[in-house]
N, C-alpha and C positions, 0 to 999 in steps of 0.2 A: 440544489447544492448536493454534492456527493462527498461523503467523508469515507476516507479509507485509512484505517490504522495500520502502520507498518510494525508488525510485532515480531520479536525474536522468537522463532518456533524451537530452536535448539541452541543453547549456548555452548558452542564448540570451543570458543576462546573468549576471554574477558575483554579483548580489545578489538574496536573496529579498525580493521586495516585500511579501509577506503570508504570514504563517505562523500558522494556528490549528488546533487540534485539540481535541476533547473526549474525556474518558476515561469512567470509570465502573467499576462492578464487573465484573471479568473482561476490562478493556481496559487494556493497557499500551503506552506509547510509549517506545521507546529512541532518543534523539536527542540532539544538542548544538546544533541550529540554532534560530534565532529570526528573527523579522521584522527585516530590515535586515542580516542575517548576510551577510557577504561570502565567497563560496565560492572558495577558493584555486585557482590554476590547475593545481595538481597534486592536485585534489580526489579524495576517495573517492566514487564515484557513489552510494553508499548513504547518504542523509542522514537517514533515520529507518527504524525497524523497528517495525511495528505488530503486537502480539500479542493474541490473544483467547483466553479460556479460558471453558469452560462445562461442564455435565454431559453434554451430547450434542454430537456433531459439528454437527447442525442448528442448535442454539442458538449454537454458537461461530461458524457461518457467518453467521447472522443478525446477531450482535454486530459481526462483521467488516464486513459490508455497511454497517451503520449507521455505524460508525466511519470507514469509507472515504468515505461520503457526507458526514460532518461535517469531514473533513480539508479544509483550504484551503491551497494552496501557489500563490502567484503569483510570476512573475518567472523561473521555470524550468519546463520540461516534465518530467513525472514519469510513473511507471508506474501511477499510481493508476487511471486509466481501464482499463487492462489488468487489474488485480486486481479491480476492480469487476465487469467482465465475466465474469472467471474464476469469481467467487462465484455467478453465475447459471447457469454451464453445467451442463447436466444429468449429464453423466459425472463432473465434479468433485464436484458436490453429492452424488451417489450413492456416491462413493468408488470408482467403477468405472472406474479409469484405470491406465495403465501409463506407463513412462518415454517411450514414444512418443507420448504425449498431446499435448505441445507441437508436434509436427511437423504435426498436423492442426488445431490451434486457429486459428481465423481471428478477428481483431479486426473488429467490425462498425462 
């Protein structure tokens, strides 16, 4: 099971302009937001959690990539681009990483 929190990285506006996601077998979204949702000033930065499950890690990562590609949030910046790049990083994909992994991870 892979869990990806969708976090607002910079609150540009207080309202989500557009919010859509697709699901499917092995894809779960935990959220309370919707298009037009006004984010309170004392908001929790995690507005959604995307979870994928599959028989293998490779399948779960592929589902996560697809789900992240289908996720559309407009009106606020999110961590979706970060998580999408993470899903393609060779060390992450292979499962060959430690807690120091993020110190060396560079966004492209």
